[in-house]
C-alpha positions as CSV (number, residue, x, y, z in Angstrom):
1,M,0.0,0.0,0.0
2,N,1.4,3.4,-1.0
3,D,1.5,6.4,1.2
4,A,-1.5,8.1,-0.5
5,A,-3.6,5.0,0.1
6,I,-2.5,4.9,3.7
7,A,-3.6,8.6,4.1
8,A,-7.0,7.8,2.5
9,R,-7.4,4.9,4.9
10,Q,-6.5,7.2,7.8
11,V,-9.2,9.6,6.7
12,R,-11.8,6.7,6.7
13,F,-10.6,5.7,10.2
14,E,-10.9,9.2,11.6
15,Q,-14.4,9.5,10.1
16,K,-15.5,6.2,11.6
17,A,-14.1,7.2,15.0
18,F,-16.0,10.5,14.8
19,W,-19.4,9.1,13.9
20,R,-19.0,6.3,16.5
21,N,-19.1,8.9,19.2
22,P,-22.7,10.0,18.7
23,A,-22.7,12.6,21.6
24,G,-19.6,14.4,20.2
25,A,-20.9,14.2,16.6
26,V,-24.3,15.6,17.5
27,F,-23.0,18.5,19.5
28,T,-20.5,19.4,16.8
29,F,-23.4,20.1,14.5
30,A,-26.0,21.1,17.0
31,F,-24.2,24.1,18.5
32,P,-23.8,26.2,15.3
33,L,-27.3,25.3,14.1
34,L,-28.8,26.2,17.5
35,F,-27.0,29.6,17.2
36,L,-28.5,30.1,13.7
37,V,-32.0,29.3,14.8
38,I,-31.9,31.5,18.0
39,F,-30.3,34.6,16.4
40,S,-32.3,34.3,13.2
41,T,-35.6,34.0,15.1
42,L,-34.8,36.9,17.5
43,N,-33.8,39.1,14.5
44,S,-36.6,37.9,12.2
45,G,-37.4,40.7,9.7
46,M,-34.4,42.8,10.7
47,R,-32.4,44.4,7.9
48,I,-28.8,45.8,8.0
49,E,-28.7,49.2,6.3
50,E,-24.9,49.2,6.4
51,R,-24.8,46.1,4.2
52,G,-27.2,47.3,1.4
53,N,-30.3,46.6,3.5
54,I,-29.8,42.9,3.4
55,S,-31.8,40.7,5.8
56,F,-30.0,39.8,9.1
57,V,-30.2,36.1,8.3
58,T,-28.5,36.5,5.0
59,F,-25.6,38.2,6.9
60,F,-25.7,35.6,9.7
61,V,-25.7,32.3,7.8
62,P,-22.2,32.7,6.4
63,G,-21.0,33.9,9.8
64,I,-22.3,30.7,11.4
65,V,-20.5,28.7,8.6
66,A,-17.3,30.5,9.6
67,F,-18.0,29.7,13.3
68,G,-18.5,26.0,12.5
69,L,-15.4,25.9,10.4
70,V,-13.3,27.3,13.2
71,S,-14.8,24.9,15.7
72,A,-14.1,21.9,13.5
73,C,-10.7,22.8,12.0
74,Y,-9.2,24.8,14.9
75,T,-10.8,24.2,18.3
76,N,-11.6,20.5,18.0
77,L,-8.5,19.6,16.0
78,A,-6.1,21.4,18.5
79,I,-7.8,19.8,21.5
80,R,-7.9,16.4,20.0
81,M,-4.2,16.4,19.0
82,T,-3.2,17.6,22.4
83,I,-5.2,14.8,24.1
84,S,-3.7,12.2,21.7
85,R,-0.2,13.5,22.5
86,D,-0.8,13.5,26.3
87,F,-2.1,9.9,26.1
88,G,0.9,8.7,24.2
89,I,-1.1,8.0,21.0
90,L,1.0,10.3,18.8
91,K,4.2,8.7,20.2
92,R,3.0,5.2,19.3
93,V,1.9,6.3,15.8
94,R,5.5,7.3,15.1
95,G,6.5,3.7,15.9
96,T,4.1,2.2,13.3
97,P,4.6,2.0,9.5
98,V,2.1,4.8,9.0
99,P,3.9,7.9,7.6
100,T,3.5,10.8,10.0
101,W,2.3,13.1,7.2
102,A,-0.4,10.5,6.3
103,Y,-1.6,10.4,9.9
104,L,-1.8,14.2,10.1
105,A,-3.4,14.3,6.6
106,G,-6.1,12.0,7.9
107,Q,-6.7,14.3,10.9
108,V,-6.9,17.4,8.8
109,A,-9.0,15.9,6.0
110,S,-11.5,14.5,8.5
111,S,-11.9,18.0,10.0
112,V,-12.4,19.4,6.5
113,I,-15.1,16.8,5.7
114,I,-17.0,17.8,8.9
115,T,-16.7,21.4,7.9
116,F,-18.3,20.8,4.5
117,I,-21.1,18.7,6.1
118,L,-21.8,21.5,8.5
119,F,-21.7,24.0,5.6
120,F,-24.4,22.2,3.7
121,L,-26.6,21.7,6.9
122,T,-26.3,25.4,7.8
123,V,-27.0,26.8,4.4
124,G,-29.8,24.2,3.9
125,L,-31.4,25.3,7.1
126,G,-31.0,28.9,6.2
127,V,-32.6,28.4,2.8
128,V,-35.5,26.2,3.9
129,A,-36.4,27.8,7.3
130,F,-35.4,31.4,6.8
131,G,-35.6,32.1,3.1
132,V,-31.9,32.7,2.5
133,E,-31.0,32.9,-1.2
134,F,-28.0,30.7,-2.2
135,R,-26.3,32.4,-5.1
136,T,-25.0,29.9,-7.5
137,G,-23.2,32.6,-9.4
138,T,-20.8,33.3,-6.5
139,A,-20.4,29.6,-5.5
140,A,-16.9,29.4,-6.9
141,G,-15.7,32.2,-4.6
142,L,-17.6,30.8,-1.7
143,F,-16.1,27.3,-1.9
144,A,-12.6,28.7,-2.5
145,T,-12.9,30.8,0.7
146,L,-14.3,27.8,2.6
147,A,-11.4,25.5,1.4
148,L,-8.7,28.1,2.1
149,G,-10.2,28.9,5.5
150,A,-10.2,25.2,6.4
151,A,-6.6,24.9,5.4
152,C,-5.7,28.0,7.4
153,F,-7.4,27.0,10.6
154,C,-6.2,23.4,10.5
155,A,-2.6,24.7,10.2
156,L,-3.2,27.1,13.1
157,G,-4.9,24.3,15.2
158,L,-1.9,22.0,14.8
159,A,0.4,24.9,15.8
160,V,-1.6,25.8,18.9
161,S,-1.7,22.1,20.0
162,G,2.1,22.3,20.3
163,M,1.7,25.2,22.7
164,C,-0.7,23.4,25.0
165,P,1.3,21.8,27.9
166,N,-1.2,19.0,28.5
167,A,-4.7,17.8,27.8
168,D,-6.2,19.4,30.9
169,A,-5.0,22.9,29.8
170,A,-5.9,22.5,26.1
171,P,-9.6,23.5,26.2
172,A,-8.9,26.6,28.2
173,I,-6.0,27.7,26.0
174,V,-7.6,26.9,22.7
175,N,-10.9,28.6,23.6
176,F,-9.3,31.6,25.1
177,S,-7.2,32.1,21.9
178,I,-10.3,32.1,19.7
179,F,-13.4,33.0,21.6
180,P,-12.8,36.8,22.0
181,L,-12.2,37.0,18.3
182,L,-15.7,35.8,17.6
183,F,-17.1,39.1,18.8
184,V,-14.6,41.4,16.9
185,S,-14.7,39.6,13.6
186,G,-18.2,40.3,12.3
187,I,-19.6,36.8,13.0
188,F,-22.7,37.6,15.1
189,F,-23.2,41.3,14.0
190,P,-21.7,43.8,11.5
191,L,-18.9,46.0,12.8
192,D,-19.5,48.9,10.4
193,N,-20.3,51.2,13.3
194,A,-17.8,49.8,15.8
195,P,-14.9,51.8,17.2
196,A,-12.0,52.1,14.8
197,W,-9.6,50.4,17.2
198,L,-11.9,47.4,17.6
199,T,-12.2,46.9,13.9
200,A,-8.5,47.3,13.5
201,V,-7.9,44.5,16.0
202,G,-10.4,42.2,14.2
203,K,-8.7,42.8,10.8
204,V,-5.4,41.5,12.1
205,F,-6.7,37.9,12.5
206,P,-8.0,35.4,10.0
207,M,-11.4,35.0,11.6
208,Q,-12.6,38.3,10.1
209,Q,-11.2,37.6,6.7
210,L,-12.9,34.2,6.7
211,A,-16.3,35.7,7.7
212,D,-16.0,38.6,5.3
213,G,-15.1,36.3,2.4
214,L,-18.1,34.1,3.0
215,Q,-20.4,37.0,3.6
216,Y,-19.2,38.6,0.3
217,A,-20.4,35.5,-1.6
218,F,-23.9,35.8,-0.1
219,D,-24.2,39.6,-0.5
220,P,-26.8,40.5,-3.2
221,R,-24.6,43.4,-4.2
222,T,-21.7,41.2,-5.1
223,T,-21.0,40.7,-8.9
224,G,-18.8,38.2,-10.6
225,L,-17.8,34.8,-9.2
226,G,-17.7,35.9,-5.6
227,F,-13.9,36.0,-5.1
228,N,-12.8,38.7,-2.6
229,A,-9.1,39.0,-3.4
230,R,-8.1,40.9,-0.2
231,D,-9.6,38.3,2.1
232,L,-8.2,35.4,0.1
233,W,-4.7,36.8,0.1
234,S,-4.9,37.4,3.8
235,L,-6.1,33.8,4.4
236,L,-3.3,32.5,2.3
237,A,-0.8,34.5,4.2
238,W,-2.1,33.1,7.5
239,T,-2.1,29.6,6.0
240,V,1.6,29.9,5.2
241,A,2.3,31.4,8.6
242,G,0.3,28.7,10.4
243,S,2.0,25.9,8.5
244,V,5.4,27.2,9.4
245,L,4.4,27.5,13.0
246,A,2.9,24.0,12.9
247,V,6.2,22.5,11.7
248,R,8.1,24.3,14.4
249,L,5.7,23.9,17.3
250,F,3.9,20.6,16.8
251,R,5.1,17.9,19.2
252,W,4.7,14.1,19.1
253,D,5.8,13.2,22.6
254,P,4.1,14.2,25.8
255,V,5.6,17.0,27.7
256,K,7.8,15.8,30.5
257,K,6.6,16.8,34.0
């Protein structure tokens, strides 16, 4: 069996492991969808003048997609890899014939698959329940942003896992590093009227570029294929930086106490 086949088999294994934990699988999808239902219901009929008078739910659906992507590709991946390292699983993997890159590829690809499933569930719910229009003309830009965002946050998730000293500390460190950014990145509400210093902080991090890129594809004012070059270039730069950090920081062996 060649390395590519081993990587594909690892992806299948990670997917089976994910779905064989029903509680974890259900809450992975339920949390973003619950947010979508609650916020969209509370703001039913509301329109955002700063965004061309679009409905709130049209703005919010891509924001929830971004939130789900970060949860799957950054939060869950970073915590899972830290736990695997702490329990000695990563150390044992290095002693098997499985190439290390194939093992990591399986982890990353499984997270990306979950992201795309969540995308279709979120957009489907938005279209069916709240009348959101899915624009096929901008689908190319939408999927390009989604794929690049997944690569970016997977790289950052692997890098951050190397900074977590142990499995007990991982949830606190990972959530602290991302949770405040949810509120300064235009996920839950537009930041057009926010203080300049707050928007400046948000623009530094890839969460806002991801949210803006996805919202750009849903915006009725968008023309063309839905590619927002500025956001895509920023995500690409963060992907490269995250990959470099992952190579330098990722650890296979538990931290000695």
